[in-house]
N, C-alpha and C positions, 0 to 999 in steps of 0.2 A: 505493500501500499503507501503510494507516495505522501510525501510530507504534508499534502494539502489535502489529500483526502484525511489522513488521519489526525490533525488541526480543525475540521469542519467538523467530520466525528464526535470528536471529544465536546464540540460548542454544543451541539447535540444531545449533549448527554448530562450536560449540565446545567443546560435552560429544561431538562425534562426533571431534572432534582429539583430545582427552582421552584419551577410548575407543582412538582407533586407537593413540595414543604410546605408552601403560601395555603394549596389547598386544605394540606391537615390543619394547619394554624387557622386557618380560619374556619376548619369544623370546630376544634375545639373550643375555640372563643366562642361560638355559636354555641356549643354544648350540643350538638346532633346525634340524633340517636335514628341509625340505621330500622331498627328492630320496628316491626308494623305495627302500628295504630299508637304508636308515641308520641306524645307531645312536647314542642321548645320548653326546658324549663325555663321560671320565669314568666312567661307568655301572661299569666292572669295579676300578674303585680305591675303598679304604678312607675310609669316613665319618668327617669330623673327629672324631668320638667314637672310632673303632675307638682298638686298643691300639698302641704302639709301640713299636718293639724295644726293651729295657732297662727298660720300665714295670713289670713285673713284675702288671701287673691282668689280673684274666679277670672278661667275664661273666655274675654268677652267674645271671641268667637263663636260660643256654646249660647246657643237659643235660649232665651229663658232666663238668663244668669248678668248679673252685672257687675262690674267692676267696683272691691272695693279697698278702701285703704286701710280698713283694719275694721277692728270690732265695732266700735265710737264710744270707747270709755275714757275717751279724753275729750281734752276742751282744745287741744290747740294738736296742730299735723302738719308736717310740713309748711309753716310760715304762717296757717289757716288758725283762725281762734275765734271760739263761740264765747263773747264776750256780752256780760252781761254782770250791773247791779246786786239784782234781785239773788238771797239768799235764803231767804223764808217766801213762804206764801198763802194766804189766808185760808183758814178749812171753811167747808161748807156750804160755799157762795162763789158764784163762777168770780174768774178773775182772768187779769191777761197778764203775760210775762211778754214782758220785752228786751232782747236783747240783738246784738247783730255779729254781723261775720266779717272778722279784718281779715286783710291780707300779708304778704310777706312784708308790706310796707309799712305795718301800722294801721294802716289806712283804711276805713269799712267800703266793704266788695258793696258793689251797686249792682254787678253788672251780671246775673245768673242764666244760664241756658235753660230753656224747658225740659224736665223731667214727666215722663208723662202728666205731662200738658197742665206742671204748675213747676214754678222758679224755685219753689222751695217748700220739702214737706217737714213738719213738726209731728212730734212723737212724745207722748207722756207717758212713765208707766212704774207704779208704787216699788218698791224692796221685794214684794211677798208675789208680781207681777199680776197684781189686780187694778184696775182702774184705767186699761188702755187707754190712749187718745192716740186717735192720727187729724192731723188739723192741717190748714195751709193756711199761714199767717200774710198779713197785708206786708208790704216796706213802703216807707216811707222813703221821700225823696237824696235825704243824707244819710240812709243805708239801715234806720233802724225797722227792726223785726214786730210787730205787735201778733202773738195767738193769743187770744179766744177760749182760756181753759173752761172745761167744765167743773163743777164744783169738786174739791179735793180730799178726801181721808187723811185726818191725819199721818204722819209715819213721813219717812225718808223717799223722796220721787228723785227720779234722772227723766230727765227732759232730754230730746233728739233733736238736731237738726242736720237733714240730708238732702245733698243740693251740687251742684255741680257751675264751675264759675265759668264764666262764656269768654272772661279774659285772665291776659297774666298769666304766671306761672303755671298754677293748677288749672288753666283752663282744659274744661275738655275730660277733667278726670273728676269720680264722684264721690264727695268727701261725708262722713257723719262724725260728725260731732257732738257731746254733752255736757249738761252739769248738772250739778247732785243739788238739789232746793229741800227744805226741811215746812214741811205742814205740822205747826205747834198743835199739840192734845195729846190725848191718851192714843197709842201706837198700838190695837192691836192687830195682830197679823194672820193671814190667812196661810193656811197650809197649802202650797201648789198641787191639786190634782193629782191624781195617779194619771201616768200615761196610759191611753184610750185610745183605740184606731178612730173611735165613731162619737160625736157631739150630736145635738142637738138646736136649733135657734129658730126662733117663729116660725115653728111650722117644719121647718128642713132639717133632713138629715144630713150631716156632713161623716165623708170616711175617705180616712187618709191612709194608704197603704205605702209599704216601702222602706225599709231596714237602711240604717245609717250609718256611714263609721266617720268618726271627725275629720276634718281635715281635707275631704273625699268627695267630689260630687256622684252622685248617686241617682235615679230615677224616684221619684216622689207623685204619686199619682190621687191627686180629690175629686172625688165624686159628690156629685150635688143629687139630693132625692124630695118627694115630699109624696107622703099618703103612700108609702112604697112604688110610686111612678118614676122614674127618671124622668130630672127637668133637664130642661133645655129652651129653656127661654131664657137665658142670663144675660143682662145687659149692659153694655160697656160701663166700665167703671176707671178710670182715669186711663184708657186708652185702653183697656184692657177685661178681658172676663175674669179677676181676681185680682185681687193684693194682700200677699201673706204676709204677714212681718213674724221673727221670731225673736227671743228673748230670752238667755238663756239664765237656770237656776242658779240662784248664789250671786253671779255678778253682774248681771242685765245687759249682757253681750248684744248685742244685737245684727238682724241678719236681716237680710231682704230680698225677698225670690216674688217673681214674674210666670207666668202660665205662658208654656210653649204656644198657645191655641192663636193662631191668627185671629183677628176680630172680624165677623161678619157681620154684623149688624145685631138684634137682640135675638140670638141662637145662640147660645152659649151654653155647653155644657151636655149631657152629665161629668163630660170626663173634663177634668183639668189636669194636662202634665205638667212636671217643671225637673228642672235637674237644680237639685239641690245640694247645697254645700253647709256646711253647718259646725265652726272651726274646735268647739270642744267638746269633750265627750258631757255626758249625764243626760240630763232633763230640761228640754227647751219647751215652753209653753208659746203654741202658733194661736195667730189669729189672724184669720181668714175671713175678706172683706169682699162681698159679693154685692150684687144690684138685681131686683128683679122688680117688674110693676114700679119701677121708679123708686124702692125704697133701699136703701142698704141695711145690707145685716152683716153682720161682724159674728162668725162661731168660733170659740178658745176652745183648743184642746190641748195635752200635752203629749210631746211625742218624744220618746228617749231614746236617745245617738250613744253609739257606743263608741 
């Protein structure tokens, strides 16, 4: 064999060895198994980019989910602050709560993007997760918001502001900030009801199905019925067929979810699918708001998250 032929043969051998070695390494890295019916190990595990428990992050590309900057348990985040002089509120009567949202420069923010037809959503919840209120305050020209609260029971309360700046450093980001207030008086607490799949409100039966794990998005399905029949006449409320707010037992951590249904007039229900992510394990108190025949209903139940 000539020298050229021997060199050519050697190159082919080295190439074959290199390809074979690369293939073997690739198969080892992937954990390939050639046995019949075998599955790739780890296929049912979340990817490295999947949200982790407590991360407070939602994949905004997934329908029915909101991008969040946290669980709402802080008054300031990334330069945006919920500011108020009110530390106490009166008991047993309607009252106004005033606050401003200041930006990174310390000045009141006055430009807010529409989110579900409103520029700011305001929530109030007592420490025992009773007394839920979801309101839409008005803003004065100087950036002062005023929310008219229904009568509050004595105890510790937390009030939340959910908003998206229209301009500035936080443009397009969904913020949830909160402050605590005290309502003076005897503050007997109510135990959070045990986890249950079904509850009733105003003659409607609301059923929730889904097994959630903290920090991971899972399907959650809500169905609405009445008198043993499915309800198919849900009307739009805030540009969707239901508004779901959740609070964590113990610290009042906040979560906000939308159903994935496409809105088509007053023909919603009976099934409302969600992709739900609740950041912490334990009990969450869910408040589902839906509208029928021009009336708003609020159903509450407890969901346990593993």
